[in-house]
N, C-alpha and C positions, 0 to 999 in steps of 0.2 A: 295670583292664584296659580298661574301656569308654572312659575318658578318653584313653588312649594311642591306641586305634583311631580315635577321632574326630579326634585331633590328626594322625595319619598320613594320614587321609583328606583333611583340609584341606590338608596340605602337598602331597599328590599333585595336588590341583586347582590349587594355587598354582603348582607347578612346570610343570604342563601349560600353563597360561595365560601363564607367564613367557616361554616360547620361541615363542609364536605371534606373527604379525605384528599390530601394533596397528591398530585400525579407526578411528582418529581422522582428521580432515580438516585439512589446512593451510588455515585459513579465508581469509585474504586472497587467496591464490592460487586456491583452489578454492571454488566456491559451491554451495550446495544446489540441486537441481532440485526445484521445488515442483510440486504437482499443478496441473492445468489450472484448477481452480476456486479457487485460492488468492486470498485477498483481502488485498492489500497497500495501499500508499499510494494515495490517490485522485489521479487526474489529469484535467485538462480537455482536451478534444479540439479541435483547430483545423480549419478548413476549408482549401481549397486556397490561399486568399489569406493565410492565416496568422492569421485572426481566430478568436476562440473561437466555437464553435457555440452556446454558451449564450444563450438568449433571456431570461434572468432571470425565468422564470415563477414561481419560488419554491416549486415542488413539493418539491424536495430539502430545502429549509429547513423546510417544514412537516412532512414525513414523518420527519425525523431524530429518533430517540428521545432523543438526547443534546443536542440543540439546539446543535450545534457548527458549523453552517453559517450564514453570513450572505451574503445576496444583495441587491444594490441594482440596480434597473433604470434604464435611461436610454433616451431616444429619440434615434435618429440623425437626421441631416438628411433622409434619404430616408423617414422615418416608420416605419422598422423598429425594433422594440424590441431593444435590446442590453443587455449586461451592463456596468454601470459599475464595480461592486465585487463581488468574490467572495472569501470568506475561509473557511478550514476550520481549526478548532482541533483539532489532532491530540492534544492533551492530554485532550480529552473524547471523541474519536471512538472508537467501539467496533468499527469496520470491519465493520458489519453488512451493508452493500451495499444498504440500502433506498433510498438516494439514487440509485443507479444504476438500480434498477428503476422509480423514479418519473419519471425524466427522459423527457419526450416526444420529445426530439430527439437522444437518445444523446450528449449533450455531456459526460457525466461517466462515468468508468469506474474500476474498481478495478485498479490496476497491480500489478506484482510486486515493487515496492520494499519491502524489509523492514528496511533499515538506517536506523532512525529515531532513533538515539541522538544527542543534542545536548548541548552544555554549558550552554545557557540555555533557559528556558521560551519566551521570545519566538521562538526559532528554530523552534519547533513550531507556531506560528500562521502558516499559509501563506496568502499573498495570491495573486491570480490569476496574476501573472507567474511565480511559482515553480511553480505548478501546471501552467502551460502549458509550462514548460521541460522537464518530465519526458517529453514526447512530442512529436516533430515529425512532421508528416504527410509523411514521405518514404518511406512504405511499410514502415518498420521498426517493427513492432508487438511487438518482443520484450519490451517492458516492460509490455505490456497483457494483460489477460484478456479474451477475447471472449465 
């Protein structure tokens, strides 16, 4: 008798859920709204001239616990220190945000990009040109966390 009551109770729950509206999301058409402090893919910020703000001080490289950031400095003709090479290995990155906190000129931020699936490992080692493409300084900061 106990087994039959348990079976009927389970069938009642199944039938009740069967006729309710599903709560799934149509993924490509609809996207999740993430909290304000969500840490997604890292982006480099440009100034008004379209140049990266990074001065290649190397603090982000030193503070990174995963050692996934490589920065190479260069000196410009006007004597100002500039970034020659910037690379982030997303295969090793833990998205902790320490690089953002360490940057003295706010040149690096955590974006809201979360679609990081790639077919090859090399596509997840990002150079400065692909990091700068994620954000243009047109006032549209929808891809950034502030």
